[in-house]
N, C-alpha and C positions, 0 to 999 in steps of 0.2 A: 829716233825713227819717226816719231809722231811730230807734227807741226806744233808750234807754240800755242796756236789758237785752240787746237784740240786738247792740248795739255791741261788747260784750265778746266775744261769739261771733264776730262779724265780724272782729275783730282777728286771730284765728287764720286765718280764711279769706283774709284779705288776701294772705297769702303764696302760697296756692294759686290764689286767684281775684282778680287785680288789679282786675277790673271791679267786684268787691264793695266795694272801698274807697269 
């Protein structure tokens, strides 16, 4: 659902925001 560009940024947020995964 998310673009690949956002995915890189989301990878870091995955630790702080599990729901972002």
